[in-house]
N, C-alpha and C positions, 0 to 999 in steps of 0.2 A: 509481739502479743504476751503478754502476762498471763502465766497458765495460772499463778495465783497458787501455788506449790510449796510454797515458805513453811518452813514451820511445819511441814505436816509428817507423820510418821511411816518412813518409805522401809518396808523389809525386800532384801535385795537375795535371793539368792542363787550361786555360783559367782559371786563377782569377782573372782581371783584373774582371772584372765579375759582375754578378748570382748565378744560382744558385751558381755560381763559387766568386765572393770570398765568401760565406756559407759553400762548404763548406768554403772552407780556413778561415775562423773559428774553426767549429765545431771541424775537427782541432787547430786551436791550444789550443782551450779543452779540449782531452782532456791536453794535452802532446806532442800529437807533434811530430817533427822534419820541417820541411816541407820538398819539393822541390818546386816552384812553377817550372810550363813552358810556356814559348809563345812566338812570333814576336815579339809587342810588349811585350821588358821593359821600357819604361817604364813602360807601362802597369799591368805587377805590380807595380813597385817601390813605390806607393802604398798596394796591401792589405800588401805585407810591412811597409811603415812602421807600419800603423797596428796591427801586433801584436809590441812592442816586446818583449816575454816570450818569446817563441819562437824556437826556433832554425830559420833559414829560408833555401835557396840557390836562388838564384833563378839556371834556365837557363834560352837560347833555343832554342827546338825548333821546327821546323817539322814538325808532324804527318804531313805527307804524304811526307816523305822518312826513309828507311828510317834512312838511314846518320847523318842529325841523332836519331832517338828511341835509336840504338846510341847517341850519343855521349854526351845526355843524362844513359842509364843509367850511361854509365860514371862522368860526372861525381857523379853521383848517391853509386856506392858509394864512388869517393874519396872525397866530403866527409863522409860516414857511417858506412858499411863496411856496407851492407845497405840493403835497399828492402823493406818490409814489408807496404807497401799500394801497390796503384796505383789511382788515383779520374779515370777519364776522362771529365773532363767537356766538355772540346771537341769544338767540332760547330756544323757550320750550320743555318739552316733550310730555304735552297734556296727556288725559285719559290713563291711562294705565290697562289693562285686562278687556276692554269694546270691545264688539261687535260692528260694523258697527252699526248695529241698536241700543246699547244700548247707543251709544253716543248724545248725547242732541244738534241739532243744535248751539249753545252758545257753549259749546268746544270745535267743529269745526272749528267755524268761528274763537274763539279768536287762538288758536294755527295756522291753514293757515295764520293770518293774520301777525302776531310775525316770524314762519317762513320762510314765501313767501315774504308777504308786505316789511317788515324788511328791505331783504337785496335788495330788488327790489330798496325799497327810498334811504339807501346807494348808491347803483352803479348808479342811478340815479343821485345822489347831486356828486360824484365825476370825474362822467368818463368826463364830458365838460372838465376839468383841465387839465387830463390825455390826451384828444384827440388833445387839443390843443399844448400839449407840444410831442405826438407821442408819448408817452411811459409810462406804468401803468401794476401794477397786483394784482387783486384780486382773494382771494381765500376765497370761500364761505366755510364753514362747514357743509354739508350735515349729512348722517346716511346711515348706511347699512341699514336701513329698508325702505330706499328711491330706493333701485335697489334690492330689492326681495323680500319688501313687511314680512308684519309680522300680523300673528292671535293676536289681544287684542289691535292691536294698530293701528289702520285703521284711526285714524285721523293726526296723527307726521307720518305716512308713506305716507301722500299723501301729507303732506306740503313739504317735504323731495322729492317726485317725481317732484313735482312743479319746487323746487329749482333747481333740475338738469335740467329742460328745460329753466330757466330761462337763467343759467350758459352756457349752451348751444347753446342758441341765440341769447345770447349778445354778447360770444367769436365768431361768426362768424360777427357779425355787430363791435364789436370794432375790432377784426384782423386788418382788412387795416391801422389801426392809431399803431401798433406796441404793442397792450395792450395786455397781457393776461389773461384768465379768466379760473379759474379752481374748482374745487370742489374735496375737500377732506372730505370722508367721513369713519368715526370712528365706528366701533362696538362700544358693550358696554365697559364703560370705567371707568374703578374701580373709585370712588370719592362715596361721600355723599351721591347724589341720587342714583347712580345704587346702593349703598348696602342699603338705604332706605325704594325706593321706587319698584325697580323691582327684588333685591333677595326677602325683606322682602315679596313682593306680590306673587314669583314666589314659596318661603315657606310658605307659609301659606294657597295657594291654592294644592300645593301637600301632605303638613300633611307631611315636611322636616325640616331639620335644615340650618338658613341658612349658614352653611358651604359649605353643600352639593346641596345648590340652587348654590354658588359658583362654587363648581364641574362642575354641569349639562351645566353651562355656559361654563365655560372653554373646557370642552369635546366636543363643538359642532365646535371647531375650530380646523384649521390643526396643526396651534401650541403649541394645548393646556395651550392658558395664554390666561387673559386678559388683553386688552391695556392700557396702563396708562396713564395721561395728557403731557407726554413728548415723545412718540411715536406721538403723532397728531401733537404735537408744531413743533418735528422735520420736517414733513412734510409738514405742512404749511411753515416753510424755504426755503423749495426747490422749490416749487410752487414760493415765491415770487420773488426767486434770479433770476438771467441771467443764472446760469446751467441751468434748465427748459424752455431755451429761447425760443425750437421749440414745445413746449409743450400745449396748449391751447384745454378747452372742455370737460377736460377728468375729469372721477370720478375718483378717488386717494381711494380704502378701504386703511383704516389702521383698519384691525380686523383679525390679525392671521391668516387670510385664510379661509375665511366665506363666506362671497357675490360672490367670483370671484371663487369661486372652487366646 
């Protein structure tokens, strides 16, 4: 199926690694012009270099700084003239394995500021242009722990629940202008963070091997397999395209059947 994304301008936050890099490559493969935003520009440059046939603008942006997000949007408009798509990938995991009462106020504030305020700032920065053109797609990458909750991940779960509220409220507000705003909610995604943090913590806590910890995670899902980066990228492409023209304000779990079953 042709998603008809060629030539559209897509702003992607957190494109330097993991699912962010996979999402960037997926949008490039569809012919999008890309604005890649993040704090560490040097980390983004290899991703851009791996896509030599794409039009790419790299812009520094601290998502927790509203003024920096406004400057990023201005740079995108100056470079490409419009913003058709925003994909908010950047985020953090927060403390792992801590109860709510063990979590420090500083840890809680940090992850909420990044995962919630970061998306709010970028959405606020790009929406005026989308509203003026009466067209736009915004995809926020949330997480299934923001749908079901998770012991030992209270701060992260809270931040992703909050992101769902931002997504749904702004979808209602922007809908009359022809703008779709949705949330992709990955489950555990295989990669360095999953292997070195989540798997390692479970293996240590339960006294099992890391291979057994991976199997335990997979066993929680209906499809008995761990999500990979490309699964998330495909969901983002779907929600950023006109194939999903009548879908807005939804949480789309990409988790092999955990949150919704």
